[in-house]
C-alpha positions in Angstrom: 67.6 -142.4 108.9 71.2 -142.3 107.8 73.9 -139.7 108.3 73.1 -137.8 105.1 69.5 -137.2 106.2 70.5 -136.0 109.7 69.7 -132.4 110.3 72.9 -130.3 111.1 71.6 -129.4 114.5 70.9 -133.0 115.3 74.3 -134.0 114.2 75.8 -131.3 116.5 73.8 -132.6 119.5 74.8 -136.2 118.6 78.5 -135.3 118.5 78.3 -133.3 121.7 76.6 -136.2 123.4 79.3 -138.6 122.3 82.0 -136.3 123.4 80.3 -135.8 126.8 80.0 -139.6 127.4 83.6 -140.2 126.3 84.8 -137.5 128.6 82.8 -138.9 131.5 84.2 -142.4 130.9 87.7 -141.0 130.8 87.2 -139.1 134.0 85.9 -142.3 135.7 89.0 -144.2 134.6 91.4 -141.5 135.8 89.7 -141.2 139.2 89.7 -145.0 139.6 92.9 -146.1 141.6 94.9 -149.0 140.2 93.9 -152.3 141.6 97.2 -154.2 141.1 97.5 -154.8 144.9 94.2 -156.7 144.9 94.3 -158.3 141.5 95.2 -161.7 142.9 99.0 -161.1 142.6 100.7 -163.3 145.2 101.9 -161.4 148.3 104.4 -163.6 150.2 103.8 -161.7 153.4 100.1 -162.8 153.5 100.7 -166.5 153.2 101.8 -167.8 156.6 99.7 -171.0 156.6 101.0 -174.5 156.5 97.6 -175.8 155.2 98.2 -177.6 151.9 94.7 -176.8 150.5 95.1 -173.1 151.3 98.6 -172.9 149.7 97.3 -174.7 146.6 94.3 -172.3 146.3 96.4 -169.2 146.9 99.4 -170.0 144.7 99.1 -173.1 142.6 95.4 -172.9 141.5 96.1 -169.7 139.5 97.9 -171.8 136.9 96.9 -175.4 137.5 93.3 -174.4 137.8 90.5 -175.4 140.2 90.6 -179.2 140.7 94.1 -179.3 139.4 92.8 -179.8 135.9 95.6 -177.8 134.2 95.5 -175.2 131.4 96.8 -174.5 127.9 96.8 -171.1 126.5 99.4 -168.4 127.1 101.5 -171.3 128.5 101.1 -175.0 129.3 100.2 -175.7 132.9 100.0 -179.5 133.4 97.1 -181.1 135.1 97.8 -182.3 138.6 94.6 -184.3 138.6 95.3 -188.0 138.1 99.0 -187.2 137.4 101.3 -190.2 137.5 104.4 -187.9 137.9 103.1 -187.2 141.4 104.0 -190.7 142.4 107.6 -189.4 143.0 107.6 -187.1 146.0 111.1 -186.0 145.1 110.0 -185.0 141.6 107.3 -182.8 142.9 109.6 -181.3 145.6 112.3 -180.5 143.1 109.8 -178.9 140.8 108.5 -176.7 143.6 112.0 -175.9 144.9 113.7 -175.1 141.6 110.9 -174.5 139.2 110.3 -176.2 135.8 109.5 -174.7 132.4 106.7 -172.2 133.1 106.6 -172.9 136.8 108.5 -170.5 139.0 110.9 -171.7 141.8 109.6 -171.3 145.3 112.9 -171.9 147.1 114.5 -168.6 148.3 117.8 -169.6 146.4 116.0 -169.9 143.0 112.9 -167.7 143.3 112.8 -164.6 141.1 110.7 -161.6 142.1 109.1 -159.5 139.4 108.7 -156.0 140.8 108.7 -157.2 144.4 110.0 -159.8 146.7 110.0 -163.3 145.2 107.3 -165.8 146.3 109.0 -168.3 148.5 107.7 -171.2 150.6 109.1 -172.8 153.7 109.9 -176.5 153.8 106.8 -177.0 155.9 104.6 -175.3 153.3 106.2 -177.2 150.4 105.6 -180.5 152.2 102.0 -179.5 153.0 101.1 -178.6 149.4 102.8 -181.7 148.0 100.9 -183.9 150.4 97.7 -182.1 149.6 98.1 -182.4 145.8 99.2 -186.1 146.0 96.1 -187.1 147.9 93.5 -185.0 146.0 92.2 -184.5 142.5 92.0 -188.2 141.9 95.6 -188.9 143.1 96.0 -191.6 145.7 99.6 -191.3 146.8 99.4 -191.6 150.6 103.1 -191.8 151.4 103.6 -188.3 152.7 106.7 -186.2 152.5 108.0 -184.3 155.6 109.6 -180.8 156.0 112.8 -182.6 157.1 112.9 -184.5 153.8 112.3 -181.2 151.9 115.2 -179.5 153.8 117.5 -182.5 153.1 116.7 -182.4 149.4 117.2 -178.6 149.4 120.6 -179.0 151.1 121.7 -181.6 148.5 121.1 -178.9 145.8 123.8 -176.6 147.2 
């Protein structure tokens, strides 16, 4: 049956049904509160851990992906897995402190907040996530960095 063969009363009921369902869907959308506060957007007040794995999972994994495999799409997010650049503790620390290309800065001096406070990490948190990434995802860099070294590097940037 096509539209030309549809009885006028049937067409009216079909149109009324479509309007009803569209109105119901619109009401459901209007009554649904916005979920931006739970959409995975980083809230700096929540992250108080110094566990490198947790910091990676809550902040870094959103771009660098699970397992540190990286991503290409709306931007280029390099893989951290088997990454030779991680051999330099200072390179990784400067990248986290000051940002690089698509990566935001996490030092309070350089971090930018978009519609809220900027996401910042303490020296202890930066050291923890560096040490985690450098010893996971196929990386075997066991010479760890300390919060004191991060603080000294940060001071040298002023």
